[in-house]
N, C-alpha and C positions, 0 to 999 in steps of 0.2 A: 880443846880448841887448838887449831893450827896457829903457831906463833906469829906467822907473817904471811902476807900475800904480796908478791911483787909483780912488776910488769913482765917478768920472765917466768912466772909460775906456770908449771905444766899442769894441765887439767886432766883428771880421770873421772869417770862417771860410772854409776850403777843404774842400769836401765831396766825397768820392770813395772809390773802392776799386779798386786800391791807391793809396797816396800816397807810396811809398818814393822815387820820383824827382821828387816835386813841388818846385818852386822858388818858387811863389807866396808862401808865408809869408815867405821871406827877402826877396823883392822888396818886398812891402808893408811889412814892418816897417822896412826901410831907408828907404823913402819916408816913413813916419810919423816916424822920427827926424829926417830931413832937414827936414821941414816942421813939426817940433815939434808934431805932432798927438797929442792924448791918445787914442791908439787902438792896438790890437794885433791881429795876425792869427794864428790858430792853426789847425792841421789837425784836421779831424773825419773820422776813418776810419769810414765807415758802409757796411755791407753792403746790398745791394739789398733784401733782405727786411726790413731795419730802417729803411728810408727814411721810411715813414709815422710811425713812433714818433719818429724824430729830428725831423721837422718839427713834430710836436705839441709837443715839448719846446722847440724853438728859438723857436716862436711865443710862448712865455711869457717869453722873455728881452727885456726892454724896452731893454736897452743893445746889442742886436744891430743893427748898421747895414747889414750886407751879407754876402753869401755868394758865393764863387766855386764853381762846380759843374763837376766833371770826371767821367770815366767811372766807373761806368756809368749815371749819373743824369741826363744832359743832356736826355733826352726825357721820362722819367717825372716829372721835377720840374715839368714844365708843369702837372701836375694840382694842384700845391700853391701856385701863385702867384695873385694877385688880378688882375693886369694883365700884358699882354704888350706889350713894346716892338715896333715894326714889324719889327725884325730877327728876333725870336723867332717872331712870327706867320708870317712868310714861310718861315722855315726849318723850323719845327716842332720846335725844341729850344732850350735856353738854357744859358748857362754863367756867368751872373752875375745875382744878385738884389739889388736895392736895397730895403732894409727901411725904409720911410718912418716918420716919427714917428707918423702916424695908424694904424700897424699894417698898412698895405697893403704887400704884396710885389709888386715890378715886376720881371719877368724879361726879359733880353735875351741875345743871343749875338753875340760878336765874334770867334769863331774864324776865320770866313771873311775878313772885312776885315783881321784881324790877319795871316792868312797872306799875303794879297796885299801888305800893307804891308811885311811882312818880306821878301818876294821882291823888292819894289822897292828896299828898302834894300840888298839884296845884289846888285843889278844883274841880277836874274832876272825881268824884267818879263814878265808873261803876255800882254800886249796883242799882238794880231796873230799869235798863235802857236796851233798845234794842241796841245791839252792832253788827256792821259789822266789821269783821276782814278779811283783805286782805293779804294773804300769809300764807302758812302752812308749811314753812320750820322750821329750828331749833328754831328760835326766835318765829315764829308764833305759833308753837305747844305749847311752854311754856306759851305764852300769852293767848292762848285759855283756857288752864286748869286754869290759875290763874284768868282770868276775870270771868269765870264761877263760880269758887270757891268763888269769891268775891261778888257773889250775883246778877250777871247780870240777867235781866228778861228773855231775849232771846239772843242767839248768832248765827249769820250766818257767815259761813266761806267760803271764795272763794280762790281758787288757780288755776293756769293754768293747774295743774294736778288734774282733777276733782276727780279721784279715791282717791288721797291723801287727798283732802279736805273732801270727804265723809267718809273715814275711821277715820279721826281725829274727825269729828263731832260725829260719833258713839261712839268713845272712851270717848270723853268729856262728852257726855250725860250719858253714863253708869257710869262714875267715879264720876260725880258731881251732877247729877239730873237736871242740867240746860237744858232748852228746846234749843237744839242745832241741827242745820242742815246745809248742804252746800247749796250754792245758788250763784246767779250772783253778780258781784261787783257793784250793783246799790245802791248808798247811800241814795236814797230817802226814807224817812220814818224812818230812824234810828236816834237814839239820840246820839250815839257814833260811830265814824268811826276810825278804827286803821289801818294804813299802816305798815305791817310787812314784806314788800318786799324791795329789794334793789333799786326799782324805785325811782329816785330822787337824787341818789348819783352823777349822771352826769347831766349836764345842759340840755342835749338833750334827756333825758329819757322821755318816755311817762308817763302820770300821772296814778296812780293805779286805780283811780275812776274818773268819770266825775264830775268836780266841779259844773257844772251848775245844777246838781241834788241834791246838798246839800241845805238843808233848813237853814235859819238864826237861829243861836243859837245851831246848831249841834256842838258837841265836836269832833274835828278832831285831832287825835294824829298820828304824823309821827315819827316813832322811829329812823329815820336817824339823826345822831348826827353830824350836820354840822354847820360851823360858820355862814352861811347865810341861811335864810328860803328857803325851797324847793319850787318848783313850786306849789305843792299841798297846802302847808301852805299859800302861798301868795294868791292863788286863793280862798281858803276857807275863809281867812280873809276878802277878798273883798266881799264875800257873806254874811258877818256878822256872821261867825262861831267863836267859841272859838277854838284856836289852841294851840298845845303843841308840842315841838320838842323832840328829843331823849335825851336831857340833864337830865331831872328828872329821866327817866328810867335808864340811865347810872349810876346816883348817887344812885338810889334805889338798883339796883342789886349789886353795889359795896359794899354797907352796908352789904348785906347778904353774898356776896362772901368773904369779908374780915373777917367776923365773922367765916365763915366756915374754913378759913385759920388760925384762931387762934388769930386774932387781935380784940381789943376792939375799934370799930370804929362807930362814929356817926357824923352827919353833924349838925353844929350849926344852930339853928332855925328850924330844921326838927324833927318831932316826930320819935321815935324809932319804928321799925317794931315789930310786934308780931310774933316771929319766930315759936312758937308753934311746930306743927308736922314736920316742915321743918327739924328740927335737931334730929328727932327720929332716932334710929339706923336702918341701912339697914339690916333687918333680913335675906332676901333671895336674896340679890342683888349681891352677889359675882360672879365673872366671872372666 
């Protein structure tokens, strides 16, 4: 529990639907306690049809300093910010908003670089490997650009919306130079398989790929951040694959996001990310 709330407490929020598995409020509030910051993070459970009304109310809060944005709002929230960080401009989605004192909201997304950083922490480096990415939504788009920029040898993208997958593959290839194309969700022959879909959040969900097509030793990353292993991870482990859940990605993107929000944050025992161009000024991203 946060030790105190004052009249000067800065407010941060997590916006999404659902939020039952969300860990960001715990992470941020622990950080605020450790850094003796007069701030608190609370969850805002907002349905898609209520997002516009939520933003109108949030804009009136002068002590709101930032928002973390999760499903299903990562793309639609683009319409409600004043400026896009280069990450959000490139990806076409956002997962964190910095609410400046002048009232301007700046949106960025660190899902992709967070996923890559988490993979590197776990020894699952995507560089020089063939990668299959399943899912081209907000998180999937960010991961596609980040994995390609991290040096993947090839990247194949699948999405139930074939046009969306194809357009993303073209954009990633043009932006990064990585050999990228869209294709079926067949994991056979890939060294890294990443599930960036919601499949696995519910016990009765279908699996995003056929685990019987996984070769032993394949790195299988399921970005779902759940207390228990998903069906995909259990099946992949049984096949002799290296598996990773959404925890390291969550921690990795949190490091980037909190720095974007102005906090000096790192995880004990984890190497610091090379922020590099991530924090270059957004020269033409104003909205």
